[in-house]
C-alpha atoms as an extended CHARMM CRD file, in Angstrom:
* protein
*
       159  EXT
         1         1  MET       CA             -6.6860000000       20.6420000000       42.3080000000  PROA      1               0.0000000000
         2         2  ALA       CA             -3.5340000000       22.5920000000       41.4210000000  PROA      2               0.0000000000
         3         3  LEU       CA             -1.4820000000       19.4600000000       42.0640000000  PROA      3               0.0000000000
         4         4  PHE       CA             -3.3030000000       17.6090000000       39.2630000000  PROA      4               0.0000000000
         5         5  ALA       CA             -2.9440000000       20.5690000000       36.9130000000  PROA      5               0.0000000000
         6         6  ASP       CA              0.8050000000       20.5990000000       37.5730000000  PROA      6               0.0000000000
         7         7  GLN       CA              1.0560000000       16.8460000000       36.9000000000  PROA      7               0.0000000000
         8         8  SER       CA             -0.8850000000       17.0590000000       33.6570000000  PROA      8               0.0000000000
         9         9  ALA       CA              1.2010000000       20.0350000000       32.4870000000  PROA      9               0.0000000000
        10        10  GLU       CA              4.3590000000       18.0260000000       33.2160000000  PROA      10              0.0000000000
        11        11  HSD       CA              2.9760000000       15.0140000000       31.3140000000  PROA      11              0.0000000000
        12        12  LEU       CA              2.2530000000       17.2520000000       28.3190000000  PROA      12              0.0000000000
        13        13  ARG       CA              5.7000000000       18.8360000000       28.4860000000  PROA      13              0.0000000000
        14        14  LEU       CA              7.3260000000       15.4010000000       28.5410000000  PROA      14              0.0000000000
        15        15  ALA       CA              5.0890000000       14.2070000000       25.6980000000  PROA      15              0.0000000000
        16        16  ALA       CA              6.0750000000       17.2430000000       23.5900000000  PROA      16              0.0000000000
        17        17  ALA       CA              9.7410000000       16.4420000000       24.1890000000  PROA      17              0.0000000000
        18        18  LEU       CA              9.1390000000       12.8220000000       23.1150000000  PROA      18              0.0000000000
        19        19  VAL       CA              7.3000000000       13.8870000000       19.9690000000  PROA      19              0.0000000000
        20        20  GLU       CA             10.0600000000       16.3220000000       19.0600000000  PROA      20              0.0000000000
        21        21  GLN       CA             12.7660000000       13.7170000000       19.6960000000  PROA      21              0.0000000000
        22        22  THR       CA             10.8990000000       11.2270000000       17.5190000000  PROA      22              0.0000000000
        23        23  ILE       CA             10.5670000000       13.8030000000       14.7320000000  PROA      23              0.0000000000
        24        24  LYS       CA             14.3200000000       14.4480000000       14.9950000000  PROA      24              0.0000000000
        25        25  THR       CA             15.0440000000       10.7190000000       14.5730000000  PROA      25              0.0000000000
        26        26  LEU       CA             13.1040000000       10.8960000000       11.2930000000  PROA      26              0.0000000000
        27        27  GLY       CA             15.6310000000       13.4740000000       10.1020000000  PROA      27              0.0000000000
        28        28  ILE       CA             13.2050000000       16.3820000000       10.3730000000  PROA      28              0.0000000000
        29        29  ASP       CA             13.6590000000       19.5940000000       12.3550000000  PROA      29              0.0000000000
        30        30  PRO       CA             10.8210000000       19.6080000000       14.9270000000  PROA      30              0.0000000000
        31        31  ALA       CA             10.6560000000       23.4090000000       14.8480000000  PROA      31              0.0000000000
        32        32  ALA       CA              9.7640000000       23.2240000000       11.1440000000  PROA      32              0.0000000000
        33        33  THR       CA              6.8130000000       20.9200000000       11.9110000000  PROA      33              0.0000000000
        34        34  ARG       CA              5.1620000000       22.9570000000       14.6830000000  PROA      34              0.0000000000
        35        35  VAL       CA              1.7700000000       24.3480000000       13.7430000000  PROA      35              0.0000000000
        36        36  SER       CA             -0.6870000000       26.5270000000       15.6080000000  PROA      36              0.0000000000
        37        37  ALA       CA             -2.9200000000       24.7740000000       18.1090000000  PROA      37              0.0000000000
        38        38  ALA       CA             -5.5370000000       25.6480000000       20.6770000000  PROA      38              0.0000000000
        39        39  GLU       CA             -4.2640000000       27.1960000000       23.8830000000  PROA      39              0.0000000000
        40        40  GLY       CA             -2.6420000000       24.5700000000       26.0850000000  PROA      40              0.0000000000
        41        41  SER       CA             -2.1500000000       22.2110000000       23.1270000000  PROA      41              0.0000000000
        42        42  ALA       CA              0.8480000000       21.5660000000       20.9060000000  PROA      42              0.0000000000
        43        43  ALA       CA              0.6670000000       20.3970000000       17.2860000000  PROA      43              0.0000000000
        44        44  TYR       CA              3.0790000000       19.1180000000       14.6530000000  PROA      44              0.0000000000
        45        45  ALA       CA              2.4320000000       18.4760000000       10.9480000000  PROA      45              0.0000000000
        46        46  LEU       CA              4.6910000000       16.2360000000        8.9200000000  PROA      46              0.0000000000
        47        47  LYS       CA              4.6980000000       14.1140000000        5.7970000000  PROA      47              0.0000000000
        48        48  ARG       CA              5.5280000000       10.3910000000        5.7440000000  PROA      48              0.0000000000
        49        49  GLY       CA              5.3290000000        8.9690000000        2.2410000000  PROA      49              0.0000000000
        50        50  SER       CA              2.1280000000       10.2800000000        0.7000000000  PROA      50              0.0000000000
        51        51  ALA       CA              0.5130000000       10.6770000000        4.1290000000  PROA      51              0.0000000000
        52        52  SER       CA              0.1990000000       14.0460000000        5.8390000000  PROA      52              0.0000000000
        53        53  ILE       CA              0.2530000000       13.4000000000        9.5640000000  PROA      53              0.0000000000
        54        54  LEU       CA             -0.9120000000       15.7200000000       12.3200000000  PROA      54              0.0000000000
        55        55  VAL       CA              0.2100000000       15.0760000000       15.8960000000  PROA      55              0.0000000000
        56        56  VAL       CA             -1.7170000000       16.9870000000       18.5510000000  PROA      56              0.0000000000
        57        57  LEU       CA             -1.0730000000       17.0220000000       22.2780000000  PROA      57              0.0000000000
        58        58  HSD       CA             -4.2200000000       17.9940000000       24.1630000000  PROA      58              0.0000000000
        59        59  PRO       CA             -4.4500000000       19.0320000000       27.8200000000  PROA      59              0.0000000000
        60        60  PRO       CA             -6.9110000000       17.0910000000       29.9980000000  PROA      60              0.0000000000
        61        61  ARG       CA            -10.5160000000       17.3400000000       28.7950000000  PROA      61              0.0000000000
        62        62  ASP       CA            -13.8740000000       15.7210000000       29.3970000000  PROA      62              0.0000000000
        63        63  GLY       CA            -13.0150000000       14.9550000000       33.0180000000  PROA      63              0.0000000000
        64        64  GLU       CA             -9.9070000000       12.9150000000       32.1440000000  PROA      64              0.0000000000
        65        65  PRO       CA             -6.9580000000       13.4980000000       34.4910000000  PROA      65              0.0000000000
        66        66  ASP       CA             -4.2390000000       13.3480000000       31.8030000000  PROA      66              0.0000000000
        67        67  GLY       CA             -3.6910000000       14.9400000000       28.4450000000  PROA      67              0.0000000000
        68        68  THR       CA             -3.7460000000       12.9550000000       25.2240000000  PROA      68              0.0000000000
        69        69  ILE       CA             -1.6940000000       12.4840000000       22.1040000000  PROA      69              0.0000000000
        70        70  ARG       CA             -3.7360000000       12.1950000000       18.9280000000  PROA      70              0.0000000000
        71        71  VAL       CA             -2.1350000000       11.2500000000       15.6080000000  PROA      71              0.0000000000
        72        72  VAL       CA             -4.3250000000       11.7580000000       12.5200000000  PROA      72              0.0000000000
        73        73  ALA       CA             -3.8150000000       11.3610000000        8.7760000000  PROA      73              0.0000000000
        74        74  PRO       CA             -6.4510000000       12.1810000000        6.1490000000  PROA      74              0.0000000000
        75        75  VAL       CA             -6.9530000000        9.3350000000        3.6640000000  PROA      75              0.0000000000
        76        76  ILE       CA             -9.7420000000       10.2500000000        1.2150000000  PROA      76              0.0000000000
        77        77  ARG       CA            -12.4360000000       12.8610000000        0.7690000000  PROA      77              0.0000000000
        78        78  LEU       CA            -15.9360000000       11.5270000000        1.3530000000  PROA      78              0.0000000000
        79        79  PRO       CA            -17.4050000000       10.2090000000       -1.8900000000  PROA      79              0.0000000000
        80        80  ALA       CA            -20.8240000000       11.0400000000       -3.3290000000  PROA      80              0.0000000000
        81        81  PRO       CA            -23.6330000000       10.5850000000       -0.7920000000  PROA      81              0.0000000000
        82        82  ASP       CA            -24.9670000000        7.4350000000       -2.4670000000  PROA      82              0.0000000000
        83        83  ARG       CA            -21.5510000000        5.7340000000       -2.0170000000  PROA      83              0.0000000000
        84        84  ARG       CA            -21.1930000000        6.5910000000        1.6720000000  PROA      84              0.0000000000
        85        85  PRO       CA            -23.1960000000        3.7620000000        3.3100000000  PROA      85              0.0000000000
        86        86  ALA       CA            -20.9960000000        1.1480000000        1.6020000000  PROA      86              0.0000000000
        87        87  LEU       CA            -17.8690000000        3.1350000000        2.5510000000  PROA      87              0.0000000000
        88        88  TYR       CA            -18.9720000000        3.3580000000        6.1800000000  PROA      88              0.0000000000
        89        89  GLN       CA            -19.5720000000       -0.3870000000        6.2880000000  PROA      89              0.0000000000
        90        90  ARG       CA            -16.1290000000       -1.0520000000        4.7720000000  PROA      90              0.0000000000
        91        91  LEU       CA            -14.4270000000        1.2520000000        7.2880000000  PROA      91              0.0000000000
        92        92  LEU       CA            -16.1760000000       -0.4560000000       10.2030000000  PROA      92              0.0000000000
        93        93  GLU       CA            -15.1570000000       -3.8530000000        8.8350000000  PROA      93              0.0000000000
        94        94  LEU       CA            -11.5340000000       -2.7030000000        8.5830000000  PROA      94              0.0000000000
        95        95  ASN       CA            -11.6670000000       -1.2570000000       12.1150000000  PROA      95              0.0000000000
        96        96  GLY       CA            -13.0620000000       -4.4980000000       13.4770000000  PROA      96              0.0000000000
        97        97  GLY       CA            -10.9290000000       -6.9260000000       11.5430000000  PROA      97              0.0000000000
        98        98  GLU       CA             -7.6700000000       -5.6950000000       10.0500000000  PROA      98              0.0000000000
        99        99  LEU       CA             -6.4490000000       -2.6730000000       11.9740000000  PROA      99              0.0000000000
       100       100  LEU       CA             -4.4190000000       -2.7580000000       15.1550000000  PROA      100             0.0000000000
       101       101  GLY       CA             -3.8800000000        0.3300000000       17.3140000000  PROA      101             0.0000000000
       102       102  VAL       CA             -5.4370000000        2.6870000000       14.7710000000  PROA      102             0.0000000000
       103       103  ALA       CA             -8.9420000000        3.2450000000       13.4300000000  PROA      103             0.0000000000
       104       104  PHE       CA            -10.7280000000        4.9560000000       10.6010000000  PROA      104             0.0000000000
       105       105  GLY       CA            -12.9990000000        7.8830000000       11.3580000000  PROA      105             0.0000000000
       106       106  ILE       CA            -14.6480000000       10.8480000000        9.6990000000  PROA      106             0.0000000000
       107       107  VAL       CA            -13.4900000000       14.4190000000       10.3510000000  PROA      107             0.0000000000
       108       108  GLY       CA            -15.3860000000       17.0270000000        8.3670000000  PROA      108             0.0000000000
       109       109  ASN       CA            -15.4140000000       15.7740000000        4.7740000000  PROA      109             0.0000000000
       110       110  ASP       CA            -12.4290000000       13.4770000000        5.1840000000  PROA      110             0.0000000000
       111       111  VAL       CA            -11.9540000000        9.8450000000        6.0550000000  PROA      111             0.0000000000
       112       112  VAL       CA             -9.0000000000        9.7760000000        8.4250000000  PROA      112             0.0000000000
       113       113  VAL       CA             -6.9360000000        7.1640000000       10.1800000000  PROA      113             0.0000000000
       114       114  LEU       CA             -6.1580000000        8.0080000000       13.7870000000  PROA      114             0.0000000000
       115       115  SER       CA             -4.7650000000        6.8440000000       17.0670000000  PROA      115             0.0000000000
       116       116  GLU       CA             -5.1960000000        8.4870000000       20.4520000000  PROA      116             0.0000000000
       117       117  ARG       CA             -4.0040000000        7.6480000000       23.9310000000  PROA      117             0.0000000000
       118       118  SER       CA             -3.1370000000        9.2300000000       27.2630000000  PROA      118             0.0000000000
       119       119  VAL       CA              0.2410000000       10.9210000000       27.5410000000  PROA      119             0.0000000000
       120       120  ARG       CA              0.7790000000        9.2850000000       30.9270000000  PROA      120             0.0000000000
       121       121  ASP       CA              3.7000000000        6.8210000000       30.7100000000  PROA      121             0.0000000000
       122       122  LEU       CA              4.1990000000        7.5840000000       27.0140000000  PROA      122             0.0000000000
       123       123  ASP       CA              7.6300000000        6.6990000000       25.6560000000  PROA      123             0.0000000000
       124       124  GLU       CA              9.5290000000        7.5150000000       22.4800000000  PROA      124             0.0000000000
       125       125  SER       CA              9.0790000000        4.0490000000       20.9780000000  PROA      125             0.0000000000
       126       126  GLU       CA              5.2850000000        4.3960000000       21.2870000000  PROA      126             0.0000000000
       127       127  VAL       CA              5.3270000000        7.7950000000       19.5880000000  PROA      127             0.0000000000
       128       128  GLY       CA              7.4190000000        6.3980000000       16.7330000000  PROA      128             0.0000000000
       129       129  ALA       CA              5.2910000000        3.2680000000       16.3960000000  PROA      129             0.0000000000
       130       130  THR       CA              2.1060000000        5.3440000000       16.3150000000  PROA      130             0.0000000000
       131       131  LEU       CA              3.4660000000        7.7110000000       13.6550000000  PROA      131             0.0000000000
       132       132  ARG       CA              4.5500000000        4.7430000000       11.5380000000  PROA      132             0.0000000000
       133       133  ALA       CA              1.2360000000        2.8840000000       11.9860000000  PROA      133             0.0000000000
       134       134  VAL       CA             -0.9370000000        5.8810000000       11.1100000000  PROA      134             0.0000000000
       135       135  GLY       CA              1.2260000000        6.7310000000        8.0950000000  PROA      135             0.0000000000
       136       136  ARG       CA              1.3820000000        3.1100000000        6.9260000000  PROA      136             0.0000000000
       137       137  VAL       CA             -2.4100000000        2.6110000000        7.1070000000  PROA      137             0.0000000000
       138       138  ALA       CA             -3.1240000000        5.9410000000        5.3800000000  PROA      138             0.0000000000
       139       139  ASP       CA             -0.6590000000        5.0940000000        2.6210000000  PROA      139             0.0000000000
       140       140  ARG       CA             -1.9460000000        1.5110000000        2.2940000000  PROA      140             0.0000000000
       141       141  TYR       CA             -5.6470000000        2.3400000000        1.9990000000  PROA      141             0.0000000000
       142       142  ASP       CA             -5.7860000000        5.7080000000        0.2140000000  PROA      142             0.0000000000
       143       143  ASP       CA             -5.5530000000        4.2830000000       -3.3090000000  PROA      143             0.0000000000
       144       144  ALA       CA             -7.7970000000        1.2840000000       -2.6210000000  PROA      144             0.0000000000
       145       145  LEU       CA            -10.5720000000        3.2500000000       -0.9150000000  PROA      145             0.0000000000
       146       146  ALA       CA            -10.4750000000        6.0200000000       -3.5230000000  PROA      146             0.0000000000
       147       147  ARG       CA            -10.7610000000        3.4870000000       -6.3270000000  PROA      147             0.0000000000
       148       148  GLU       CA            -13.4320000000        1.3610000000       -4.6260000000  PROA      148             0.0000000000
       149       149  PHE       CA            -15.7000000000        4.2860000000       -3.7160000000  PROA      149             0.0000000000
       150       150  GLY       CA            -14.9610000000        6.8340000000       -6.4500000000  PROA      150             0.0000000000
       151       151  ALA       CA            -13.3460000000        9.2420000000       -4.0030000000  PROA      151             0.0000000000
       152       152  THR       CA            -10.3670000000       11.5690000000       -4.1750000000  PROA      152             0.0000000000
       153       153  ARG       CA             -7.2530000000       10.7600000000       -2.1680000000  PROA      153             0.0000000000
       154       154  SER       CA             -6.5440000000       13.4310000000        0.4230000000  PROA      154             0.0000000000
       155       155  SER       CA             -2.9570000000       13.6300000000       -0.8320000000  PROA      155             0.0000000000
       156       156  ASP       CA             -4.3140000000       14.7360000000       -4.2360000000  PROA      156             0.0000000000
       157       157  GLN       CA             -6.0860000000       17.7680000000       -2.7470000000  PROA      157             0.0000000000
       158       158  ALA       CA             -4.6260000000       21.1780000000       -3.5520000000  PROA      158             0.0000000000
       159       159  SER       CA             -2.7630000000       22.6630000000       -0.6000000000  PROA      159             0.0000000000
């Protein structure tokens, strides 16, 4: 069992190095993006365009042998309850038809766009592509979804 723990810790360490290298290539100091995370996890918060992006490296969980990288960007706050069924249908349609490698979800009171995968065999180009995809989708849909469903863009929320 300790062998697997050592392998997963090494995968997470390598993933953290890849994330930090990718952040550096964006012209940002990785140390300035680190945020607190649960024990055994690492997290980074950065801004790309109007999108706030959170990158979290999780240790193995739910019986999975490897840790994961999860990239999340809030898009809009949930609209009034009577508007939510139509919003949910629209998000599922986008997930099923237009999006590639990312998906919409709900976290708390926010609609988010996210991508998650194992850290095993992760490379720097995948980290960069995921950051760009999540940021691009959040930036593309925040105005449209807010307008269509009478919601507030997450980027308009007070810090």
